[in-house]
PDB file of N, CA, C and O in Angstrom:
ATOM      1  N   UNK A   1     -19.494  54.079-122.996  1.00  0.00           N
ATOM      2  CA  UNK A   1     -18.063  53.844-122.951  1.00  0.00           C
ATOM      3  C   UNK A   1     -17.346  55.158-122.634  1.00  0.00           C
ATOM      4  O   UNK A   1     -17.740  56.228-123.097  1.00  0.00           O
ATOM      5  N   UNK A   2     -16.305  55.050-121.850  1.00  0.00           N
ATOM      6  CA  UNK A   2     -15.493  56.215-121.479  1.00  0.00           C
ATOM      7  C   UNK A   2     -14.052  55.924-121.898  1.00  0.00           C
ATOM      8  O   UNK A   2     -13.504  54.875-121.563  1.00  0.00           O
ATOM      9  N   UNK A   3     -13.448  56.849-122.625  1.00  0.00           N
ATOM     10  CA  UNK A   3     -12.053  56.706-123.018  1.00  0.00           C
ATOM     11  C   UNK A   3     -11.177  57.446-122.020  1.00  0.00           C
ATOM     12  O   UNK A   3     -11.413  58.616-121.720  1.00  0.00           O
ATOM     13  N   UNK A   4     -10.169  56.757-121.510  1.00  0.00           N
ATOM     14  CA  UNK A   4      -9.178  57.384-120.644  1.00  0.00           C
ATOM     15  C   UNK A   4      -8.033  57.792-121.555  1.00  0.00           C
ATOM     16  O   UNK A   4      -7.410  56.947-122.198  1.00  0.00           O
ATOM     17  N   UNK A   5      -7.758  59.090-121.608  1.00  0.00           N
ATOM     18  CA  UNK A   5      -6.729  59.582-122.521  1.00  0.00           C
ATOM     19  C   UNK A   5      -5.506  60.047-121.739  1.00  0.00           C
ATOM     20  O   UNK A   5      -5.585  60.368-120.554  1.00  0.00           O
ATOM     21  N   UNK A   6      -4.388  60.072-122.429  1.00  0.00           N
ATOM     22  CA  UNK A   6      -3.160  60.570-121.821  1.00  0.00           C
ATOM     23  C   UNK A   6      -3.202  62.098-121.795  1.00  0.00           C
ATOM     24  O   UNK A   6      -3.414  62.731-122.829  1.00  0.00           O
ATOM     25  N   UNK A   7      -3.001  62.689-120.617  1.00  0.00           N
ATOM     26  CA  UNK A   7      -2.993  64.142-120.542  1.00  0.00           C
ATOM     27  C   UNK A   7      -1.634  64.744-120.900  1.00  0.00           C
ATOM     28  O   UNK A   7      -1.518  65.951-121.112  1.00  0.00           O
ATOM     29  N   UNK A   8      -0.604  63.890-120.964  1.00  0.00           N
ATOM     30  CA  UNK A   8       0.764  64.353-121.185  1.00  0.00           C
ATOM     31  C   UNK A   8       1.508  63.397-122.109  1.00  0.00           C
ATOM     32  O   UNK A   8       1.102  62.246-122.265  1.00  0.00           O
ATOM     33  N   UNK A   9       2.597  63.866-122.724  1.00  0.00           N
ATOM     34  CA  UNK A   9       3.439  62.950-123.500  1.00  0.00           C
ATOM     35  C   UNK A   9       4.375  62.201-122.553  1.00  0.00           C
ATOM     36  O   UNK A   9       4.814  62.752-121.543  1.00  0.00           O
ATOM     37  N   UNK A  10       4.675  60.963-122.875  1.00  0.00           N
ATOM     38  CA  UNK A  10       5.619  60.203-122.059  1.00  0.00           C
ATOM     39  C   UNK A  10       5.544  58.721-122.345  1.00  0.00           C
ATOM     40  O   UNK A  10       4.881  58.287-123.287  1.00  0.00           O
ATOM     41  N   UNK A  11       6.228  57.951-121.521  1.00  0.00           N
ATOM     42  CA  UNK A  11       6.272  56.499-121.667  1.00  0.00           C
ATOM     43  C   UNK A  11       5.202  55.877-120.780  1.00  0.00           C
ATOM     44  O   UNK A  11       5.128  56.152-119.582  1.00  0.00           O
ATOM     45  N   UNK A  12       4.376  55.036-121.392  1.00  0.00           N
ATOM     46  CA  UNK A  12       3.247  54.362-120.744  1.00  0.00           C
ATOM     47  C   UNK A  12       3.742  53.097-120.055  1.00  0.00           C
ATOM     48  O   UNK A  12       4.435  52.281-120.662  1.00  0.00           O
ATOM     49  N   UNK A  13       3.383  52.938-118.787  1.00  0.00           N
ATOM     50  CA  UNK A  13       3.722  51.723-118.027  1.00  0.00           C
ATOM     51  C   UNK A  13       2.463  51.139-117.414  1.00  0.00           C
ATOM     52  O   UNK A  13       1.712  51.837-116.732  1.00  0.00           O
ATOM     53  N   UNK A  14       2.236  49.856-117.660  1.00  0.00           N
ATOM     54  CA  UNK A  14       1.076  49.157-117.094  1.00  0.00           C
ATOM     55  C   UNK A  14       1.319  48.683-115.670  1.00  0.00           C
ATOM     56  O   UNK A  14       0.369  48.363-114.956  1.00  0.00           O
ATOM     57  N   UNK A  15       2.602  48.634-115.240  1.00  0.00           N
ATOM     58  CA  UNK A  15       2.947  48.093-113.926  1.00  0.00           C
ATOM     59  C   UNK A  15       3.716  49.135-113.110  1.00  0.00           C
ATOM     60  O   UNK A  15       4.404  49.982-113.679  1.00  0.00           O
ATOM     61  N   UNK A  16       3.600  49.076-111.781  1.00  0.00           N
ATOM     62  CA  UNK A  16       4.347  50.026-110.946  1.00  0.00           C
ATOM     63  C   UNK A  16       5.853  49.789-110.965  1.00  0.00           C
ATOM     64  O   UNK A  16       6.631  50.713-110.728  1.00  0.00           O
ATOM     65  N   UNK A  17       6.269  48.547-111.247  1.00  0.00           N
ATOM     66  CA  UNK A  17       7.691  48.217-111.416  1.00  0.00           C
ATOM     67  C   UNK A  17       7.773  46.937-112.237  1.00  0.00           C
ATOM     68  O   UNK A  17       6.774  46.231-112.376  1.00  0.00           O
ATOM     69  N   UNK A  18       8.950  46.625-112.787  1.00  0.00           N
ATOM     70  CA  UNK A  18       9.060  45.472-113.697  1.00  0.00           C
ATOM     71  C   UNK A  18       8.644  44.126-113.114  1.00  0.00           C
ATOM     72  O   UNK A  18       8.228  43.238-113.858  1.00  0.00           O
ATOM     73  N   UNK A  19       8.749  43.959-111.792  1.00  0.00           N
ATOM     74  CA  UNK A  19       8.431  42.675-111.164  1.00  0.00           C
ATOM     75  C   UNK A  19       6.985  42.578-110.670  1.00  0.00           C
ATOM     76  O   UNK A  19       6.563  41.523-110.197  1.00  0.00           O
ATOM     77  N   UNK A  20       6.228  43.668-110.777  1.00  0.00           N
ATOM     78  CA  UNK A  20       4.861  43.704-110.250  1.00  0.00           C
ATOM     79  C   UNK A  20       3.837  43.290-111.308  1.00  0.00           C
ATOM     80  O   UNK A  20       4.127  43.254-112.503  1.00  0.00           O
ATOM     81  N   UNK A  21       2.652  42.985-110.836  1.00  0.00           N
ATOM     82  CA  UNK A  21       1.530  42.699-111.735  1.00  0.00           C
ATOM     83  C   UNK A  21       1.009  44.026-112.308  1.00  0.00           C
ATOM     84  O   UNK A  21       1.188  45.078-111.694  1.00  0.00           O
ATOM     85  N   UNK A  22       0.371  43.978-113.473  1.00  0.00           N
ATOM     86  CA  UNK A  22      -0.221  45.206-114.020  1.00  0.00           C
ATOM     87  C   UNK A  22      -1.259  45.799-113.071  1.00  0.00           C
ATOM     88  O   UNK A  22      -1.892  45.085-112.294  1.00  0.00           O
ATOM     89  N   UNK A  23      -1.420  47.118-113.150  1.00  0.00           N
ATOM     90  CA  UNK A  23      -2.430  47.791-112.320  1.00  0.00           C
ATOM     91  C   UNK A  23      -3.813  47.205-112.594  1.00  0.00           C
ATOM     92  O   UNK A  23      -4.556  46.909-111.658  1.00  0.00           O
ATOM     93  N   UNK A  24      -4.164  47.035-113.874  1.00  0.00           N
ATOM     94  CA  UNK A  24      -5.468  46.486-114.265  1.00  0.00           C
ATOM     95  C   UNK A  24      -5.314  45.602-115.495  1.00  0.00           C
ATOM     96  O   UNK A  24      -4.332  45.695-116.231  1.00  0.00           O
ATOM     97  N   UNK A  25      -6.304  44.745-115.697  1.00  0.00           N
ATOM     98  CA  UNK A  25      -6.402  43.890-116.880  1.00  0.00           C
ATOM     99  C   UNK A  25      -7.766  44.119-117.516  1.00  0.00           C
ATOM    100  O   UNK A  25      -8.641  44.728-116.900  1.00  0.00           O
ATOM    101  N   UNK A  26      -7.953  43.645-118.726  1.00  0.00           N
ATOM    102  CA  UNK A  26      -9.285  43.678-119.329  1.00  0.00           C
ATOM    103  C   UNK A  26     -10.212  42.886-118.412  1.00  0.00           C
ATOM    104  O   UNK A  26      -9.897  41.763-118.018  1.00  0.00           O
ATOM    105  N   UNK A  27     -11.353  43.477-118.077  1.00  0.00           N
ATOM    106  CA  UNK A  27     -12.308  42.851-117.174  1.00  0.00           C
ATOM    107  C   UNK A  27     -12.223  43.349-115.743  1.00  0.00           C
ATOM    108  O   UNK A  27     -13.125  43.087-114.947  1.00  0.00           O
ATOM    109  N   UNK A  28     -11.152  44.064-115.396  1.00  0.00           N
ATOM    110  CA  UNK A  28     -11.008  44.596-114.039  1.00  0.00           C
ATOM    111  C   UNK A  28     -12.076  45.643-113.759  1.00  0.00           C
ATOM    112  O   UNK A  28     -12.367  46.490-114.604  1.00  0.00           O
ATOM    113  N   UNK A  29     -12.659  45.577-112.559  1.00  0.00           N
ATOM    114  CA  UNK A  29     -13.595  46.610-112.111  1.00  0.00           C
ATOM    115  C   UNK A  29     -12.772  47.760-111.555  1.00  0.00           C
ATOM    116  O   UNK A  29     -11.817  47.542-110.810  1.00  0.00           O
ATOM    117  N   UNK A  30     -13.140  48.985-111.915  1.00  0.00           N
ATOM    118  CA  UNK A  30     -12.413  50.158-111.447  1.00  0.00           C
ATOM    119  C   UNK A  30     -13.373  51.197-110.876  1.00  0.00           C
ATOM    120  O   UNK A  30     -14.556  51.230-111.217  1.00  0.00           O
ATOM    121  N   UNK A  31     -12.846  52.028-110.017  1.00  0.00           N
ATOM    122  CA  UNK A  31     -13.543  53.176-109.449  1.00  0.00           C
ATOM    123  C   UNK A  31     -12.859  54.431-109.989  1.00  0.00           C
ATOM    124  O   UNK A  31     -11.772  54.339-110.558  1.00  0.00           O
ATOM    125  N   UNK A  32     -13.472  55.594-109.822  1.00  0.00           N
ATOM    126  CA  UNK A  32     -12.860  56.811-110.360  1.00  0.00           C
ATOM    127  C   UNK A  32     -11.428  57.064-109.902  1.00  0.00           C
ATOM    128  O   UNK A  32     -10.634  57.629-110.654  1.00  0.00           O
ATOM    129  N   UNK A  33     -11.086  56.656-108.680  1.00  0.00           N
ATOM    130  CA  UNK A  33      -9.740  56.913-108.165  1.00  0.00           C
ATOM    131  C   UNK A  33      -8.771  55.747-108.362  1.00  0.00           C
ATOM    132  O   UNK A  33      -7.662  55.778-107.828  1.00  0.00           O
ATOM    133  N   UNK A  34      -9.169  54.721-109.116  1.00  0.00           N
ATOM    134  CA  UNK A  34      -8.295  53.578-109.383  1.00  0.00           C
ATOM    135  C   UNK A  34      -7.170  53.993-110.330  1.00  0.00           C
ATOM    136  O   UNK A  34      -7.422  54.567-111.389  1.00  0.00           O
ATOM    137  N   UNK A  35      -5.927  53.699-109.940  1.00  0.00           N
ATOM    138  CA  UNK A  35      -4.785  53.954-110.818  1.00  0.00           C
ATOM    139  C   UNK A  35      -4.763  52.896-111.910  1.00  0.00           C
ATOM    140  O   UNK A  35      -4.774  51.698-111.624  1.00  0.00           O
ATOM    141  N   UNK A  36      -4.731  53.342-113.167  1.00  0.00           N
ATOM    142  CA  UNK A  36      -4.720  52.426-114.305  1.00  0.00           C
ATOM    143  C   UNK A  36      -3.317  52.176-114.840  1.00  0.00           C
ATOM    144  O   UNK A  36      -3.005  51.083-115.312  1.00  0.00           O
ATOM    145  N   UNK A  37      -2.466  53.213-114.759  1.00  0.00           N
ATOM    146  CA  UNK A  37      -1.139  53.114-115.342  1.00  0.00           C
ATOM    147  C   UNK A  37      -0.294  54.284-114.865  1.00  0.00           C
ATOM    148  O   UNK A  37      -0.758  55.145-114.118  1.00  0.00           O
ATOM    149  N   UNK A  38       0.951  54.296-115.312  1.00  0.00           N
ATOM    150  CA  UNK A  38       1.845  55.422-115.089  1.00  0.00           C
ATOM    151  C   UNK A  38       2.281  55.957-116.447  1.00  0.00           C
ATOM    152  O   UNK A  38       2.449  55.191-117.396  1.00  0.00           O
ATOM    153  N   UNK A  39       2.463  57.269-116.537  1.00  0.00           N
ATOM    154  CA  UNK A  39       3.090  57.876-117.711  1.00  0.00           C
ATOM    155  C   UNK A  39       4.303  58.634-117.181  1.00  0.00           C
ATOM    156  O   UNK A  39       4.173  59.553-116.373  1.00  0.00           O
ATOM    157  N   UNK A  40       5.485  58.232-117.652  1.00  0.00           N
ATOM    158  CA  UNK A  40       6.745  58.788-117.159  1.00  0.00           C
ATOM    159  C   UNK A  40       7.255  59.863-118.100  1.00  0.00           C
ATOM    160  O   UNK A  40       7.364  59.664-119.310  1.00  0.00           O
ATOM    161  N   UNK A  41       7.564  61.011-117.505  1.00  0.00           N
ATOM    162  CA  UNK A  41       8.138  62.136-118.241  1.00  0.00           C
ATOM    163  C   UNK A  41       9.342  62.629-117.450  1.00  0.00           C
ATOM    164  O   UNK A  41       9.202  63.062-116.306  1.00  0.00           O
ATOM    165  N   UNK A  42      10.504  62.567-118.046  1.00  0.00           N
ATOM    166  CA  UNK A  42      11.730  63.075-117.411  1.00  0.00           C
ATOM    167  C   UNK A  42      11.903  62.556-115.990  1.00  0.00           C
ATOM    168  O   UNK A  42      12.154  63.333-115.069  1.00  0.00           O
ATOM    169  N   UNK A  43      11.771  61.253-115.811  1.00  0.00           N
ATOM    170  CA  UNK A  43      11.949  60.555-114.533  1.00  0.00           C
ATOM    171  C   UNK A  43      10.863  60.848-113.503  1.00  0.00           C
ATOM    172  O   UNK A  43      11.005  60.481-112.337  1.00  0.00           O
ATOM    173  N   UNK A  44       9.780  61.502-113.918  1.00  0.00           N
ATOM    174  CA  UNK A  44       8.634  61.725-113.038  1.00  0.00           C
ATOM    175  C   UNK A  44       7.515  60.796-113.476  1.00  0.00           C
ATOM    176  O   UNK A  44       7.096  60.826-114.633  1.00  0.00           O
ATOM    177  N   UNK A  45       7.027  59.968-112.553  1.00  0.00           N
ATOM    178  CA  UNK A  45       5.986  59.002-112.858  1.00  0.00           C
ATOM    179  C   UNK A  45       4.634  59.574-112.440  1.00  0.00           C
ATOM    180  O   UNK A  45       4.390  59.825-111.260  1.00  0.00           O
ATOM    181  N   UNK A  46       3.764  59.773-113.422  1.00  0.00           N
ATOM    182  CA  UNK A  46       2.442  60.357-113.203  1.00  0.00           C
ATOM    183  C   UNK A  46       1.382  59.266-113.234  1.00  0.00           C
ATOM    184  O   UNK A  46       1.266  58.533-114.216  1.00  0.00           O
ATOM    185  N   UNK A  47       0.604  59.156-112.148  1.00  0.00           N
ATOM    186  CA  UNK A  47      -0.475  58.165-112.103  1.00  0.00           C
ATOM    187  C   UNK A  47      -1.642  58.651-112.947  1.00  0.00           C
ATOM    188  O   UNK A  47      -2.049  59.809-112.853  1.00  0.00           O
ATOM    189  N   UNK A  48      -2.175  57.763-113.767  1.00  0.00           N
ATOM    190  CA  UNK A  48      -3.371  58.058-114.552  1.00  0.00           C
ATOM    191  C   UNK A  48      -4.520  57.281-113.907  1.00  0.00           C
ATOM    192  O   UNK A  48      -4.475  56.054-113.813  1.00  0.00           O
ATOM    193  N   UNK A  49      -5.535  58.000-113.470  1.00  0.00           N
ATOM    194  CA  UNK A  49      -6.694  57.413-112.778  1.00  0.00           C
ATOM    195  C   UNK A  49      -7.821  57.140-113.770  1.00  0.00           C
ATOM    196  O   UNK A  49      -7.858  57.717-114.857  1.00  0.00           O
ATOM    197  N   UNK A  50      -8.732  56.261-113.388  1.00  0.00           N
ATOM    198  CA  UNK A  50      -9.851  55.882-114.257  1.00  0.00           C
ATOM    199  C   UNK A  50     -10.796  57.055-114.508  1.00  0.00           C
ATOM    200  O   UNK A  50     -11.241  57.261-115.637  1.00  0.00           O
ATOM    201  N   UNK A  51     -11.099  57.810-113.481  1.00  0.00           N
ATOM    202  CA  UNK A  51     -12.014  58.938-113.634  1.00  0.00           C
ATOM    203  C   UNK A  51     -13.484  58.560-113.620  1.00  0.00           C
ATOM    204  O   UNK A  51     -14.343  59.423-113.440  1.00  0.00           O
ATOM    205  N   UNK A  52     -13.785  57.284-113.808  1.00  0.00           N
ATOM    206  CA  UNK A  52     -15.164  56.787-113.790  1.00  0.00           C
ATOM    207  C   UNK A  52     -15.167  55.389-113.176  1.00  0.00           C
ATOM    208  O   UNK A  52     -14.132  54.727-113.099  1.00  0.00           O
ATOM    209  N   UNK A  53     -16.348  54.954-112.743  1.00  0.00           N
ATOM    210  CA  UNK A  53     -16.516  53.579-112.275  1.00  0.00           C
ATOM    211  C   UNK A  53     -16.951  52.724-113.459  1.00  0.00           C
ATOM    212  O   UNK A  53     -17.696  53.184-114.324  1.00  0.00           O
ATOM    213  N   UNK A  54     -16.490  51.490-113.495  1.00  0.00           N
ATOM    214  CA  UNK A  54     -16.880  50.577-114.566  1.00  0.00           C
ATOM    215  C   UNK A  54     -15.903  49.429-114.689  1.00  0.00           C
ATOM    216  O   UNK A  54     -15.196  49.088-113.740  1.00  0.00           O
ATOM    217  N   UNK A  55     -15.872  48.840-115.869  1.00  0.00           N
ATOM    218  CA  UNK A  55     -15.017  47.692-116.148  1.00  0.00           C
ATOM    219  C   UNK A  55     -14.098  48.034-117.314  1.00  0.00           C
ATOM    220  O   UNK A  55     -14.516  48.686-118.271  1.00  0.00           O
ATOM    221  N   UNK A  56     -12.837  47.590-117.232  1.00  0.00           N
ATOM    222  CA  UNK A  56     -11.893  47.804-118.331  1.00  0.00           C
ATOM    223  C   UNK A  56     -12.342  46.948-119.511  1.00  0.00           C
ATOM    224  O   UNK A  56     -12.380  45.721-119.425  1.00  0.00           O
ATOM    225  N   UNK A  57     -12.680  47.612-120.612  1.00  0.00           N
ATOM    226  CA  UNK A  57     -13.133  46.928-121.819  1.00  0.00           C
ATOM    227  C   UNK A  57     -11.961  46.663-122.769  1.00  0.00           C
ATOM    228  O   UNK A  57     -11.880  45.612-123.404  1.00  0.00           O
ATOM    229  N   UNK A  58     -11.052  47.647-122.847  1.00  0.00           N
ATOM    230  CA  UNK A  58      -9.934  47.524-123.781  1.00  0.00           C
ATOM    231  C   UNK A  58      -8.741  48.317-123.263  1.00  0.00           C
ATOM    232  O   UNK A  58      -8.901  49.387-122.675  1.00  0.00           O
ATOM    233  N   UNK A  59      -7.539  47.779-123.489  1.00  0.00           N
ATOM    234  CA  UNK A  59      -6.291  48.473-123.195  1.00  0.00           C
ATOM    235  C   UNK A  59      -5.679  48.806-124.546  1.00  0.00           C
ATOM    236  O   UNK A  59      -5.301  47.909-125.299  1.00  0.00           O
ATOM    237  N   UNK A  60      -5.580  50.094-124.854  1.00  0.00           N
ATOM    238  CA  UNK A  60      -5.191  50.534-126.190  1.00  0.00           C
ATOM    239  C   UNK A  60      -3.687  50.738-126.365  1.00  0.00           C
ATOM    240  O   UNK A  60      -3.189  50.675-127.489  1.00  0.00           O
ATOM    241  N   UNK A  61      -2.953  50.981-125.274  1.00  0.00           N
ATOM    242  CA  UNK A  61      -1.516  51.248-125.374  1.00  0.00           C
ATOM    243  C   UNK A  61      -0.725  50.014-124.945  1.00  0.00           C
ATOM    244  O   UNK A  61      -1.183  49.219-124.123  1.00  0.00           O
ATOM    245  N   UNK A  62       0.450  49.873-125.507  1.00  0.00           N
ATOM    246  CA  UNK A  62       1.346  48.774-125.149  1.00  0.00           C
ATOM    247  C   UNK A  62       2.298  49.241-124.052  1.00  0.00           C
ATOM    248  O   UNK A  62       2.677  50.412-124.009  1.00  0.00           O
ATOM    249  N   UNK A  63       2.681  48.329-123.172  1.00  0.00           N
ATOM    250  CA  UNK A  63       3.620  48.658-122.113  1.00  0.00           C
ATOM    251  C   UNK A  63       4.905  49.224-122.708  1.00  0.00           C
ATOM    252  O   UNK A  63       5.423  48.697-123.693  1.00  0.00           O
ATOM    253  N   UNK A  64       5.412  50.290-122.113  1.00  0.00           N
ATOM    254  CA  UNK A  64       6.639  50.984-122.503  1.00  0.00           C
ATOM    255  C   UNK A  64       6.532  51.701-123.843  1.00  0.00           C
ATOM    256  O   UNK A  64       7.551  52.080-124.420  1.00  0.00           O
ATOM    257  N   UNK A  65       5.328  51.891-124.339  1.00  0.00           N
ATOM    258  CA  UNK A  65       5.085  52.640-125.575  1.00  0.00           C
ATOM    259  C   UNK A  65       5.087  54.135-125.260  1.00  0.00           C
ATOM    260  O   UNK A  65       4.623  54.542-124.195  1.00  0.00           O
ATOM    261  N   UNK A  66       5.607  54.957-126.179  1.00  0.00           N
ATOM    262  CA  UNK A  66       5.516  56.406-126.024  1.00  0.00           C
ATOM    263  C   UNK A  66       4.105  56.825-126.411  1.00  0.00           C
ATOM    264  O   UNK A  66       3.590  56.420-127.454  1.00  0.00           O
ATOM    265  N   UNK A  67       3.482  57.642-125.561  1.00  0.00           N
ATOM    266  CA  UNK A  67       2.136  58.139-125.838  1.00  0.00           C
ATOM    267  C   UNK A  67       2.168  59.665-125.894  1.00  0.00           C
ATOM    268  O   UNK A  67       3.022  60.311-125.286  1.00  0.00           O
ATOM    269  N   UNK A  68       1.231  60.212-126.628  1.00  0.00           N
ATOM    270  CA  UNK A  68       1.081  61.658-126.788  1.00  0.00           C
ATOM    271  C   UNK A  68      -0.175  62.121-126.064  1.00  0.00           C
ATOM    272  O   UNK A  68      -1.066  61.314-125.797  1.00  0.00           O
ATOM    273  N   UNK A  69      -0.260  63.416-125.740  1.00  0.00           N
ATOM    274  CA  UNK A  69      -1.493  63.933-125.159  1.00  0.00           C
ATOM    275  C   UNK A  69      -2.659  63.658-126.099  1.00  0.00           C
ATOM    276  O   UNK A  69      -2.565  63.904-127.301  1.00  0.00           O
ATOM    277  N   UNK A  70      -3.743  63.154-125.557  1.00  0.00           N
ATOM    278  CA  UNK A  70      -4.923  62.845-126.371  1.00  0.00           C
ATOM    279  C   UNK A  70      -4.986  61.408-126.839  1.00  0.00           C
ATOM    280  O   UNK A  70      -6.034  60.974-127.318  1.00  0.00           O
ATOM    281  N   UNK A  71      -3.895  60.643-126.719  1.00  0.00           N
ATOM    282  CA  UNK A  71      -3.942  59.226-127.089  1.00  0.00           C
ATOM    283  C   UNK A  71      -4.858  58.469-126.130  1.00  0.00           C
ATOM    284  O   UNK A  71      -4.814  58.696-124.921  1.00  0.00           O
ATOM    285  N   UNK A  72      -5.673  57.586-126.653  1.00  0.00           N
ATOM    286  CA  UNK A  72      -6.551  56.765-125.824  1.00  0.00           C
ATOM    287  C   UNK A  72      -5.712  55.640-125.217  1.00  0.00           C
ATOM    288  O   UNK A  72      -5.040  54.898-125.934  1.00  0.00           O
ATOM    289  N   UNK A  73      -5.760  55.522-123.888  1.00  0.00           N
ATOM    290  CA  UNK A  73      -5.024  54.489-123.178  1.00  0.00           C
ATOM    291  C   UNK A  73      -5.896  53.295-122.810  1.00  0.00           C
ATOM    292  O   UNK A  73      -5.475  52.144-122.926  1.00  0.00           O
ATOM    293  N   UNK A  74      -7.123  53.586-122.364  1.00  0.00           N
ATOM    294  CA  UNK A  74      -8.061  52.553-121.918  1.00  0.00           C
ATOM    295  C   UNK A  74      -9.460  52.929-122.334  1.00  0.00           C
ATOM    296  O   UNK A  74      -9.783  54.101-122.523  1.00  0.00           O
ATOM    297  N   UNK A  75     -10.300  51.888-122.477  1.00  0.00           N
ATOM    298  CA  UNK A  75     -11.741  52.095-122.659  1.00  0.00           C
ATOM    299  C   UNK A  75     -12.415  51.430-121.462  1.00  0.00           C
ATOM    300  O   UNK A  75     -12.208  50.248-121.189  1.00  0.00           O
ATOM    301  N   UNK A  76     -13.237  52.228-120.744  1.00  0.00           N
ATOM    302  CA  UNK A  76     -13.958  51.746-119.573  1.00  0.00           C
ATOM    303  C   UNK A  76     -15.443  51.761-119.899  1.00  0.00           C
ATOM    304  O   UNK A  76     -15.956  52.750-120.424  1.00  0.00           O
ATOM    305  N   UNK A  77     -16.137  50.668-119.590  1.00  0.00           N
ATOM    306  CA  UNK A  77     -17.556  50.585-119.878  1.00  0.00           C
ATOM    307  C   UNK A  77     -18.360  50.281-118.653  1.00  0.00           C
ATOM    308  O   UNK A  77     -19.584  50.177-118.728  1.00  0.00           O
TER     309      UNK A  77
END
């Protein structure tokens, strides 16, 4: 299992915009360069990539939740 952690503090977003589908769901296959979410800091949206190939096992953060550096966002297996 690989934990994808937040490298920065900010607001976690599962979707690129309010009307779009989430980047990934539990069960989604991902590659290292797959965007999993956005973390917004001061109006700057930072893409968080998977970093590994595998399947999304768990989504640990809630949409629009504030996250801190080191918080686990996803578990990839």
